[in-house]
TORROKOL-754236 format. One record per residue (C-alpha): residue number from 1; residue in one letter; x, y, z. Coordinates in nm, 4 decimals. Layout:
// TORROKOL-754236
{NUM A {X Y Z}}
...
//
This chain:
// TORROKOL-754236
{1 M {-4.4034 -5.3871 -10.7727}}
{2 K {-4.3079 -5.1946 -11.0871}}
{3 Y {-3.9375 -5.1499 -11.1568}}
{4 T {-3.9551 -4.7681 -11.1434}}
{5 T {-4.1209 -4.7747 -10.8019}}
{6 F {-3.8743 -5.0315 -10.6720}}
{7 K {-3.5784 -4.8374 -10.8119}}
{8 D {-3.6883 -4.5151 -10.6402}}
{9 K {-3.7235 -4.6921 -10.3069}}
{10 V {-3.3840 -4.8614 -10.3359}}
{11 F {-3.2079 -4.5395 -10.4315}}
{12 A {-3.3774 -4.3483 -10.1488}}
{13 Y {-3.2623 -4.6121 -9.8997}}
{14 A {-2.9105 -4.6128 -10.0495}}
{15 A {-2.8959 -4.2340 -10.0090}}
{16 K {-3.0013 -4.2737 -9.6484}}
{17 K {-2.7139 -4.5161 -9.6003}}
{18 G {-2.4732 -4.2773 -9.7709}}
{19 V {-2.3794 -4.5004 -10.0667}}
{20 E {-2.4104 -4.4872 -10.4439}}
{21 A {-2.6042 -4.7727 -10.6047}}
{22 E {-2.6629 -4.9356 -10.9433}}
{23 L {-2.9553 -5.1626 -11.0391}}
{24 Y {-2.9792 -5.4107 -11.3250}}
{25 Y {-3.3221 -5.5642 -11.3825}}
{26 M {-3.4145 -5.8315 -11.6358}}
{27 A {-3.7445 -6.0045 -11.7144}}
{28 T {-3.7582 -6.2845 -11.9725}}
{29 E {-4.0422 -6.4781 -12.1283}}
{30 S {-3.9164 -6.7921 -12.2978}}
{31 F {-4.0647 -7.0831 -12.4881}}
{32 S {-3.9087 -7.4049 -12.6124}}
{33 T {-4.0311 -7.7331 -12.7489}}
{34 S {-3.8718 -8.0400 -12.9021}}
{35 V {-4.0419 -8.3117 -13.1030}}
{36 Y {-3.9660 -8.6793 -13.1568}}
{37 E {-4.1364 -8.9043 -13.4088}}
{38 G {-4.4107 -8.6495 -13.4657}}
{39 D {-4.4997 -8.5975 -13.0998}}
{40 I {-4.4006 -8.3314 -12.8478}}
{41 D {-4.0994 -8.4607 -12.6551}}
{42 S {-4.0526 -8.1590 -12.4274}}
{43 Y {-4.2329 -7.8307 -12.3691}}
{44 N {-4.1431 -7.5302 -12.1599}}
{45 L {-4.3050 -7.1885 -12.1220}}
{46 S {-4.1636 -6.9694 -11.8492}}
{47 N {-4.1460 -6.6156 -11.7164}}
{48 T {-3.8475 -6.5219 -11.5037}}
{49 S {-3.7265 -6.1950 -11.3594}}
{50 G {-3.4667 -6.0719 -11.1188}}
{51 I {-3.2578 -5.7772 -11.0111}}
{52 G {-2.8945 -5.7244 -10.9238}}
{53 I {-2.7398 -5.4392 -10.7270}}
{54 R {-2.3941 -5.2938 -10.6838}}
{55 V {-2.3296 -5.0460 -10.4038}}
{56 F {-2.0245 -4.8224 -10.3974}}
{57 N {-1.9107 -4.7255 -10.0495}}
{58 N {-1.5939 -4.5160 -10.0602}}
{59 N {-1.3481 -4.7490 -10.2361}}
{60 S {-1.5398 -5.0682 -10.1653}}
{61 V {-1.7954 -5.2374 -10.3896}}
{62 G {-2.0572 -5.4889 -10.2822}}
{63 N {-2.2983 -5.7026 -10.4837}}
{64 A {-2.6299 -5.8727 -10.4193}}
{65 Y {-2.9210 -6.0004 -10.6267}}
{66 S {-3.2742 -6.1268 -10.5859}}
{67 E {-3.5493 -6.2853 -10.7950}}
{68 V {-3.8109 -6.1095 -10.5827}}
{69 I {-3.8988 -5.7434 -10.6276}}
{70 D {-4.1091 -5.6270 -10.3339}}
{71 E {-4.0962 -5.4001 -10.0304}}
{72 R {-3.8900 -5.6444 -9.8257}}
{73 S {-3.6251 -5.6693 -10.0981}}
{74 V {-3.5448 -5.2967 -10.0852}}
{75 K {-3.3515 -5.2981 -9.7599}}
{76 M {-3.2325 -5.6566 -9.8009}}
{77 L {-3.0540 -5.5834 -10.1287}}
{78 V {-2.8848 -5.2652 -10.0104}}
{79 D {-2.7850 -5.4059 -9.6702}}
{80 S {-2.6559 -5.7329 -9.8189}}
{81 A {-2.4538 -5.5479 -10.0798}}
{82 M {-2.3061 -5.3187 -9.8142}}
{83 D {-2.2082 -5.6203 -9.6040}}
{84 N {-2.0445 -5.7775 -9.9091}}
{85 A {-1.8576 -5.4520 -9.9749}}
{86 V {-1.6857 -5.4919 -9.6386}}
{87 I {-1.5857 -5.8472 -9.7280}}
{88 S {-1.4645 -5.7640 -10.0795}}
{89 G {-1.2308 -5.4911 -9.9551}}
{90 I {-1.0851 -5.2069 -10.1604}}
{91 Q {-1.1873 -5.1881 -10.5282}}
{92 E {-1.0023 -4.8736 -10.6278}}
{93 Y {-1.1124 -4.8530 -10.9921}}
{94 E {-1.4755 -4.9699 -10.9805}}
{95 R {-1.7277 -4.6867 -11.0020}}
{96 P {-2.0859 -4.6319 -11.1281}}
{97 Y {-2.1008 -4.4790 -11.4750}}
{98 F {-2.2907 -4.1717 -11.5947}}
{99 N {-2.2212 -3.9000 -11.8496}}
{100 K {-2.5092 -3.6631 -11.9185}}
{101 S {-2.3696 -3.5750 -12.2634}}
{102 D {-2.3779 -3.9367 -12.3872}}
{103 I {-2.5700 -4.0122 -12.7064}}
{104 Y {-2.7036 -4.3655 -12.7562}}
{105 K {-2.7607 -4.5013 -13.1047}}
{106 T {-3.0927 -4.6760 -13.1694}}
{107 V {-3.0302 -5.0416 -13.2595}}
{108 K {-3.2870 -5.2971 -13.3753}}
{109 T {-3.2787 -5.5806 -13.1211}}
{110 Y {-3.6494 -5.6714 -13.0998}}
{111 D {-3.9003 -5.8151 -13.3477}}
{112 D {-4.2622 -5.8518 -13.2394}}
{113 S {-4.3147 -6.1574 -13.4623}}
{114 V {-4.1585 -6.3705 -13.1872}}
{115 E {-4.4525 -6.2842 -12.9614}}
{116 K {-4.7196 -6.2696 -13.2326}}
{117 V {-4.6635 -6.6193 -13.3718}}
{118 P {-4.8713 -6.8513 -13.1479}}
{119 V {-4.7196 -7.1421 -12.9588}}
{120 K {-4.9263 -7.3880 -13.1652}}
{121 K {-4.7636 -7.2599 -13.4848}}
{122 K {-4.4140 -7.2929 -13.3373}}
{123 I {-4.4834 -7.6548 -13.2436}}
{124 E {-4.6144 -7.7223 -13.5949}}
{125 M {-4.2909 -7.5767 -13.7377}}
{126 A {-4.0805 -7.8197 -13.5353}}
{127 K {-4.2971 -8.1136 -13.6443}}
{128 E {-4.2745 -8.0041 -14.0067}}
{129 L {-3.8950 -7.9797 -13.9902}}
{130 E {-3.8616 -8.3302 -13.8451}}
{131 K {-4.1039 -8.4730 -14.1010}}
{132 T {-3.9325 -8.3173 -14.4006}}
{133 V {-3.5850 -8.4270 -14.2871}}
{134 L {-3.7059 -8.7856 -14.2595}}
{135 T {-3.8085 -8.7891 -14.6265}}
{136 N {-3.4431 -8.8469 -14.7142}}
{137 K {-3.3823 -9.2229 -14.7562}}
{138 D {-3.0451 -9.2093 -14.5779}}
{139 I {-3.1819 -9.0438 -14.2620}}
{140 I {-3.2906 -9.3154 -14.0187}}
{141 R {-3.3878 -9.0966 -13.7262}}
{142 V {-3.3930 -8.7402 -13.5998}}
{143 Q {-3.2090 -8.7216 -13.2685}}
{144 N {-3.3159 -8.3668 -13.1829}}
{145 C {-3.5563 -8.1220 -13.3443}}
{146 A {-3.6506 -7.8100 -13.1522}}
{147 V {-3.7529 -7.4465 -13.1631}}
{148 S {-3.7066 -7.1894 -12.8888}}
{149 T {-3.7955 -6.8224 -12.8563}}
{150 S {-3.7397 -6.5563 -12.5952}}
{151 V {-3.8219 -6.1926 -12.5261}}
{152 S {-3.6259 -6.0030 -12.2617}}
{153 E {-3.6633 -5.6569 -12.1139}}
{154 M {-3.3886 -5.5010 -11.9087}}
{155 Y {-3.3329 -5.1792 -11.7152}}
{156 L {-3.0054 -5.0301 -11.5963}}
{157 S {-3.0089 -4.7389 -11.3527}}
{158 N {-2.7842 -4.5779 -11.0933}}
{159 T {-2.7970 -4.3026 -10.8365}}
{160 L {-2.5827 -4.0735 -11.0530}}
{161 G {-2.8701 -4.0364 -11.3011}}
{162 L {-2.8269 -4.3253 -11.5438}}
{163 N {-3.1614 -4.4634 -11.6680}}
{164 L {-3.1492 -4.6998 -11.9649}}
{165 S {-3.3674 -4.9791 -12.0988}}
{166 D {-3.3627 -5.2324 -12.3801}}
{167 K {-3.5819 -5.5063 -12.5262}}
{168 K {-3.4500 -5.8090 -12.7147}}
{169 S {-3.6043 -6.1047 -12.8935}}
{170 S {-3.4568 -6.4259 -13.0287}}
{171 V {-3.5600 -6.7404 -13.2103}}
{172 I {-3.3514 -7.0529 -13.2702}}
{173 M {-3.4599 -7.3630 -13.4594}}
{174 Y {-3.2366 -7.6662 -13.5053}}
{175 V {-3.2317 -8.0278 -13.6142}}
{176 S {-2.9886 -8.3148 -13.5603}}
{177 P {-3.0544 -8.5973 -13.8094}}
{178 I {-2.8843 -8.9379 -13.7952}}
{179 A {-2.7722 -9.0862 -14.1271}}
{180 K {-2.6852 -9.4473 -14.2056}}
{181 K {-2.5230 -9.5860 -14.5187}}
{182 N {-2.4170 -9.9504 -14.5105}}
{183 N {-2.2540 -9.9855 -14.1652}}
{184 W {-2.1610 -9.6176 -14.1402}}
{185 V {-2.3612 -9.3986 -13.9012}}
{186 N {-2.3229 -9.0266 -13.8387}}
{187 N {-2.5284 -8.7381 -13.7037}}
{188 G {-2.5481 -8.3842 -13.8379}}
{189 F {-2.6585 -8.0525 -13.6953}}
{190 A {-2.8115 -7.7452 -13.8571}}
{191 Y {-2.9927 -7.4348 -13.7359}}
{192 D {-3.1375 -7.0988 -13.8243}}
{193 A {-3.1457 -6.8150 -13.5746}}
{194 G {-3.2291 -6.4470 -13.5498}}
{195 I {-3.4354 -6.1872 -13.3666}}
{196 G {-3.7532 -6.2523 -13.5690}}
{197 M {-3.9480 -6.5456 -13.7085}}
{198 E {-3.8574 -6.4505 -14.0674}}
{199 S {-3.5032 -6.5695 -13.9853}}
{200 I {-3.6285 -6.9295 -13.9875}}
{201 D {-3.6290 -7.1206 -14.3167}}
{202 I {-3.7331 -7.4837 -14.2654}}
{203 E {-3.6167 -7.5927 -14.6103}}
{204 R {-3.2733 -7.4383 -14.5546}}
{205 I {-3.2327 -7.6081 -14.2159}}
{206 K {-3.3446 -7.9399 -14.3634}}
{207 E {-3.0974 -7.9261 -14.6522}}
{208 K {-2.8051 -7.8292 -14.4310}}
{209 G {-2.8937 -8.0873 -14.1646}}
{210 I {-2.9059 -8.3703 -14.4172}}
{211 N {-2.5839 -8.2527 -14.5810}}
{212 E {-2.4066 -8.2309 -14.2436}}
{213 A {-2.5179 -8.5841 -14.1565}}
{214 L {-2.3993 -8.7334 -14.4869}}
{215 K {-2.0978 -8.5326 -14.5963}}
{216 Y {-1.8355 -8.7362 -14.4089}}
{217 Y {-1.9454 -9.0687 -14.5573}}
{218 G {-1.6375 -9.2655 -14.6536}}
{219 A {-1.4065 -9.0400 -14.4495}}
{220 K {-1.0582 -9.1745 -14.3732}}
{221 Q {-0.7438 -9.0621 -14.1988}}
{222 I {-0.4616 -8.8987 -14.3888}}
{223 N {-0.0913 -8.9332 -14.3217}}
{224 S {0.0562 -8.7139 -14.0504}}
{225 G {0.2454 -8.4094 -14.1682}}
{226 A {0.2427 -8.0361 -14.2322}}
{227 Y {-0.0455 -7.9313 -14.4581}}
{228 K {-0.1853 -7.6163 -14.6103}}
{229 V {-0.5052 -7.5475 -14.4138}}
{230 V {-0.8212 -7.3549 -14.4950}}
{231 F {-1.0694 -7.3128 -14.2100}}
{232 E {-1.4396 -7.3099 -14.2986}}
{233 K {-1.6293 -6.9968 -14.1887}}
{234 E {-1.8063 -7.1236 -13.8753}}
{235 T {-1.5081 -7.3352 -13.7763}}
{236 M {-1.2805 -7.0315 -13.7828}}
{237 A {-1.5430 -6.8300 -13.5939}}
{238 I {-1.5458 -7.0963 -13.3219}}
{239 L {-1.1660 -7.0834 -13.3045}}
{240 L {-1.1848 -6.7042 -13.2700}}
{241 T {-1.4355 -6.7499 -12.9869}}
{242 C {-1.1991 -6.9849 -12.8115}}
{243 F {-0.9150 -6.7314 -12.8196}}
{244 F {-1.1259 -6.4210 -12.7614}}
{245 T {-0.9865 -6.3639 -12.4112}}
{246 I {-0.6472 -6.2662 -12.5548}}
{247 F {-0.8182 -5.9397 -12.6564}}
{248 S {-0.9556 -5.8799 -12.3053}}
{249 S {-0.7873 -5.5992 -12.1124}}
{250 D {-0.8661 -5.7871 -11.7922}}
{251 S {-0.6680 -6.0892 -11.9148}}
{252 A {-0.3832 -5.8629 -12.0234}}
{253 Q {-0.3732 -5.6804 -11.6888}}
{254 K {-0.3645 -6.0151 -11.5104}}
{255 G {-0.0755 -6.1288 -11.7281}}
{256 I {-0.2638 -6.4104 -11.9015}}
{257 S {-0.2685 -6.2574 -12.2504}}
{258 L {0.0462 -6.2217 -12.4589}}
{259 L {-0.0984 -5.8985 -12.6016}}
{260 K {-0.0305 -5.7030 -12.2821}}
{261 G {0.1328 -5.3696 -12.3692}}
{262 R {0.1253 -5.4373 -12.7444}}
{263 E {-0.1437 -5.1952 -12.8603}}
{264 G {-0.0151 -5.0156 -13.1688}}
{265 E {0.2065 -5.3077 -13.2729}}
{266 K {0.1709 -5.5239 -13.5802}}
{267 I {0.0744 -5.8694 -13.4503}}
{268 A {-0.0840 -6.0342 -13.7543}}
{269 S {-0.0911 -6.0535 -14.1314}}
{270 E {-0.1934 -5.7368 -14.3151}}
{271 N {-0.4846 -5.9441 -14.4462}}
{272 L {-0.6411 -5.9557 -14.1001}}
{273 T {-0.8883 -5.7026 -13.9626}}
{274 I {-1.1054 -5.7968 -13.6645}}
{275 I {-1.4091 -5.5778 -13.5974}}
{276 D {-1.6429 -5.5486 -13.3004}}
{277 D {-1.9708 -5.3968 -13.4213}}
{278 P {-2.2569 -5.3478 -13.1697}}
{279 H {-2.4825 -5.1726 -13.4205}}
{280 M {-2.5532 -5.4466 -13.6758}}
{281 P {-2.9328 -5.4483 -13.7333}}
{282 G {-3.1002 -5.7646 -13.6114}}
{283 A {-2.7827 -5.9284 -13.4816}}
{284 F {-2.7739 -6.1131 -13.1501}}
{285 G {-2.4793 -5.9135 -13.0173}}
{286 S {-2.6162 -5.5698 -13.1004}}
{287 E {-2.6935 -5.3155 -12.8277}}
{288 S {-2.6812 -4.9417 -12.7802}}
{289 F {-2.5042 -4.9590 -12.4428}}
{290 D {-2.2867 -5.2082 -12.2602}}
{291 G {-2.3325 -5.3727 -11.9216}}
{292 E {-2.2373 -5.0534 -11.7380}}
{293 G {-2.4347 -4.8103 -11.9533}}
{294 V {-2.1460 -4.6866 -12.1680}}
{295 P {-2.2609 -4.6000 -12.5251}}
{296 T {-2.1410 -4.8639 -12.7687}}
{297 Y {-1.9542 -4.7975 -13.0917}}
{298 K {-1.7966 -4.9905 -13.3776}}
{299 K {-1.4235 -5.0513 -13.3447}}
{300 N {-1.1406 -5.2346 -13.5204}}
{301 I {-0.9608 -5.4512 -13.2655}}
{302 I {-0.7020 -5.5437 -13.5264}}
{303 E {-0.6695 -5.3345 -13.8410}}
{304 K {-0.4561 -5.4691 -14.1265}}
{305 G {-0.2526 -5.6684 -13.8787}}
{306 V {-0.2052 -5.3903 -13.6214}}
{307 L {-0.3532 -5.4286 -13.2725}}
{308 N {-0.5533 -5.1079 -13.2385}}
{309 T {-0.7059 -5.1770 -12.8990}}
{310 L {-0.7860 -5.4346 -12.6392}}
{311 L {-1.1419 -5.4389 -12.5048}}
{312 Y {-1.2124 -5.2473 -12.1825}}
{313 N {-1.4836 -5.1927 -11.9248}}
{314 T {-1.4706 -4.8880 -11.6964}}
{315 K {-1.2636 -5.0666 -11.4311}}
{316 T {-0.9900 -5.1940 -11.6623}}
{317 A {-0.9942 -4.8650 -11.8534}}
{318 A {-0.9400 -4.6701 -11.5307}}
{319 K {-0.6434 -4.8928 -11.4490}}
{320 A {-0.4978 -4.8149 -11.7923}}
{321 G {-0.5815 -4.4437 -11.7705}}
{322 I {-0.8048 -4.4497 -12.0795}}
{323 K {-1.1758 -4.4544 -12.1663}}
{324 S {-1.3867 -4.7701 -12.1722}}
{325 T {-1.4392 -4.9293 -12.5135}}
{326 A {-1.7976 -5.0123 -12.4047}}
{327 N {-1.7279 -5.3844 -12.3668}}
{328 A {-1.8529 -5.4438 -12.0141}}
{329 G {-2.0352 -5.7757 -12.0028}}
{330 R {-2.2876 -5.9168 -11.7570}}
{331 A {-2.3986 -6.2741 -11.6898}}
{332 G {-2.7661 -6.2037 -11.6277}}
{333 I {-2.8639 -6.0386 -11.3024}}
{334 V {-2.5529 -6.1559 -11.1181}}
{335 P {-2.3739 -5.8230 -11.0723}}
{336 Y {-2.0313 -5.9326 -11.1979}}
{337 I {-1.8834 -5.7062 -11.4653}}
{338 G {-1.6547 -5.8813 -11.7106}}
{339 I {-1.5332 -5.8213 -12.0664}}
{340 S {-1.7337 -5.9315 -12.3690}}
{341 A {-1.7588 -5.8534 -12.7375}}
{342 H {-2.0769 -5.7575 -12.9228}}
{343 N {-2.0669 -5.8819 -13.2838}}
{344 C {-1.6989 -5.9657 -13.3252}}
{345 Y {-1.5883 -6.0855 -13.6654}}
{346 I {-1.3012 -6.1141 -13.9067}}
{347 K {-1.3539 -5.8727 -14.1953}}
{348 K {-1.4276 -6.0395 -14.5280}}
{349 G {-1.1623 -6.0411 -14.7977}}
{350 M {-1.1614 -6.0227 -15.1758}}
{351 H {-1.1341 -6.3930 -15.2577}}
{352 T {-1.3922 -6.6619 -15.3268}}
{353 L {-1.3673 -6.9958 -15.1497}}
{354 D {-1.2632 -7.1455 -15.4852}}
{355 D {-0.9703 -6.9018 -15.4937}}
{356 L {-0.8537 -7.0187 -15.1516}}
{357 L {-0.8904 -7.3868 -15.2392}}
{358 Y {-0.6877 -7.3331 -15.5559}}
{359 E {-0.4069 -7.1702 -15.3574}}
{360 A {-0.4204 -7.4437 -15.0906}}
{361 E {-0.3798 -7.7298 -15.3386}}
{362 G {-0.2866 -8.0530 -15.1612}}
{363 G {-0.4058 -7.9193 -14.8264}}
{364 V {-0.7067 -7.9746 -14.6032}}
{365 Y {-1.0310 -7.7794 -14.5662}}
{366 I {-1.1215 -7.8039 -14.1948}}
{367 T {-1.4986 -7.8032 -14.1393}}
{368 D {-1.5335 -7.9338 -13.7842}}
{369 L {-1.3337 -7.8946 -13.4630}}
{370 M {-1.3847 -8.0827 -13.1365}}
{371 G {-1.2416 -8.0585 -12.7847}}
{372 M {-1.2168 -7.6803 -12.7823}}
{373 H {-1.2087 -7.6440 -12.4030}}
{374 A {-0.9455 -7.9116 -12.3419}}
{375 G {-0.7375 -7.8659 -12.6542}}
{376 A {-0.6910 -7.4886 -12.6699}}
{377 N {-0.4833 -7.2744 -12.4332}}
{378 A {-0.5776 -6.9080 -12.4610}}
{379 A {-0.2870 -6.8003 -12.2429}}
{380 S {-0.0178 -6.9488 -12.4678}}
{381 G {-0.2145 -6.9566 -12.7931}}
{382 D {-0.1425 -7.3257 -12.8452}}
{383 F {-0.4130 -7.5568 -12.9766}}
{384 S {-0.4383 -7.9254 -13.0622}}
{385 L {-0.7899 -8.0179 -13.1714}}
{386 L {-0.9693 -8.3167 -13.3150}}
{387 A {-1.0930 -8.2274 -13.6603}}
{388 R {-1.2785 -8.3366 -13.9707}}
{389 G {-1.2778 -8.1936 -14.3186}}
{390 F {-1.1881 -8.2563 -14.6813}}
{391 V {-0.8747 -8.3076 -14.8847}}
{392 I {-0.8155 -8.0345 -15.1427}}
{393 E {-0.7311 -8.1739 -15.4866}}
{394 K {-0.7126 -7.9821 -15.8149}}
{395 G {-0.8541 -7.6770 -15.6402}}
{396 K {-1.1679 -7.8606 -15.5297}}
{397 L {-1.2964 -8.0420 -15.2232}}
{398 A {-1.2252 -8.4129 -15.2618}}
{399 A {-1.2354 -8.7028 -15.0138}}
{400 P {-1.3608 -8.6420 -14.6579}}
{401 V {-1.1140 -8.6949 -14.3728}}
{402 E {-1.1685 -8.7678 -14.0040}}
{403 Q {-0.9831 -8.8887 -13.6946}}
{404 I {-0.7195 -8.6230 -13.7420}}
{405 T {-0.5769 -8.3646 -13.5030}}
{406 V {-0.4844 -8.0158 -13.6203}}
{407 S {-0.2354 -7.8238 -13.4067}}
{408 G {-0.0615 -7.4902 -13.4046}}
{409 N {-0.0405 -7.1591 -13.2232}}
{410 F {-0.3065 -6.8901 -13.2646}}
{411 Y {-0.0612 -6.5997 -13.2371}}
{412 T {0.1662 -6.7551 -13.5003}}
{413 M {-0.1244 -6.8589 -13.7215}}
{414 I {-0.2722 -6.5090 -13.7576}}
{415 K {0.0685 -6.3805 -13.8688}}
{416 G {0.0717 -6.6249 -14.1584}}
{417 I {-0.2778 -6.5776 -14.3042}}
{418 K {-0.2611 -6.6118 -14.6827}}
{419 G {-0.6163 -6.5344 -14.7928}}
{420 I {-0.9676 -6.4532 -14.6727}}
{421 S {-1.2969 -6.5233 -14.8498}}
{422 D {-1.5674 -6.2697 -14.9299}}
{423 E {-1.8500 -6.3969 -14.7052}}
{424 V {-1.8875 -6.3933 -14.3251}}
{425 K {-2.0819 -6.6465 -14.1175}}
{426 F {-2.1751 -6.5904 -13.7510}}
{427 T {-2.2101 -6.8453 -13.4726}}
{428 L {-2.4777 -6.8596 -13.2053}}
{429 P {-2.4259 -6.6297 -12.9019}}
{430 T {-2.1659 -6.7291 -12.6430}}
{431 E {-2.0813 -6.5930 -12.2983}}
{432 Y {-1.8236 -6.3675 -12.4673}}
{433 G {-2.0452 -6.2344 -12.7466}}
{434 V {-2.1283 -6.3336 -13.1042}}
{435 F {-1.8438 -6.4262 -13.3387}}
{436 G {-1.8117 -6.4491 -13.7154}}
{437 S {-1.5576 -6.5248 -13.9834}}
{438 P {-1.5083 -6.5843 -14.3555}}
{439 D {-1.3225 -6.8920 -14.4854}}
{440 I {-0.9541 -6.8361 -14.4112}}
{441 Y {-0.6434 -6.9871 -14.5669}}
{442 V {-0.4066 -6.9779 -14.2706}}
{443 G {-0.0999 -7.1364 -14.4297}}
{444 M {0.0742 -7.4465 -14.2935}}
{445 L {-0.0391 -7.6339 -13.9815}}
{446 N {0.0544 -7.9726 -13.8414}}
{447 I {-0.1986 -8.2509 -13.8830}}
{448 A {-0.1690 -8.5825 -13.7006}}
{449 G {-0.3369 -8.8731 -13.8751}}
{450 K {-0.2052 -9.2205 -13.9450}}
//
């Protein structure tokens, strides 16, 4: 059954039952393959679809979802959601969204090359990447080498008149080579990703993968102490991801973010501006509307150290008596509405990386963090994380270091930022959005070594 036909039937039945309803439909075609020693190691080609519903009955909200869209699902979804509304009780601030005067910006989120490039070619690309990485004499094996693509279509509608749709594509290619020099063994990881096949550069992935596998050769511990610290771009972006929930209005309203009630206050260095931009062309986190259908817009979460806004969906915004910031997030067809960013990044600065390294003489350039889930507490801001990186000597990267732990407090750290580089790097998508950062000289942090 077509979505439009199914939607009309569901909304007619919901009207008969005297409730408002919202539907979220998603259909995804995905492909992935990995290779090992020149042969296909795994292969998957799948088509999945499903639909989630929220019904609004007075001040109660009920959810249900199904992977089947047919005549029998019409009543089942509405009735199940209404039953769940009774169980969930009063949800005073949760309502369907619609504003007939809304204007939605067109954002590029789909590239047809993902569908046009045949599966055979994608497999050949993975084989070529593995083969070219193995030409390096210090690479003894490739642990993982894979390419995956997906195309998703989604529809969001409600009985108030909301009718929106979107189409997204993605491609990710990665390699994890294992290097050996003397008795030292280490693995690296490198990837390219984007919404179209032109985002993939096999030579670039190869070079980065080999470099990542070899760059810590000869790494040692350093003495414990307080050090000047510069975080590498992706490493800082990962740290920002880890502490993203402090900017969630839901966390603040539940009392698990120290930023509750601090909008308009200076909370960080004047060097720091954090932006959430849903309209970046070709970016994974771009979209013209959020998970509730609210038109998205670019916003500065922090601007020159001042907390401009937390991130809101319609429910948390209603609690605060303000408008949504269009940051409602969904986890697929499961009709739970959370808070997520779009493309959230720290604004680039005016310095080169060399400038930062010169200022951080005698410090450490952190290029890898481990144990993010266990070693970081978003509620308090405290973190203590295993790390690797490089000693900074004479304004340059010198000896690699490993088996160290870097610790501090995120809230305190962002107040002491000394310098920001002039180039931003983004991570792969996470459940909270896509995050990016330049290199950042954060000042002094404690490092535990020998």
